[in-house]
Every structure is written in C-alpha cells, then in structure tokens.
C-alpha angles and dihedrals in degrees: 000000000000126000128207143154115273118253087242094073122093127254088247089066089051088053094050103039139040130197128205103232093210102043102025091232112156124206138167120265096179139030119283117212119199089203091062104038127002098193142015132206111212116195109208128191128198122197133180128215096245126127103273096019116235120217141189134185142207139180121238116199115205119194118201115216124213107234097183 
C-alpha cells in the first residue's frame, strides 16, 4: 500500500508537510506558526498495487499549539 496527499490539497500543504509513501508517516517540512494558521486538514489517500488498484482516503486534522 502506498500513501500520498490527495490532489485536492493546496501547494502550501505540500511545502509544509511530507508523507512517507510506504509507511504513511507524516512530518513537518517547514515551520508552522500558530499566529498564521491554527489547524490544517490533510487529505490522505492510500492505494494498493492491484489490477485495478483499490484506494481509500482519510482526513487527518492537525492542530497547531501556541507555545509562547
């Protein structure tokens, strides 16, 4: 199974987050600022290598905490 961001998410999300296509692990690739955006909705798709490939999707909600 391979994991990736849905085509529906913005390029800004692609700049801020990365996803491991084999494990589905998500991590930050840029700085998150609570003052700018307090939460993100990440649309994730998973697809197998079958013929035809089957896929599923989920939404991951990430809440940014203000540490000041």
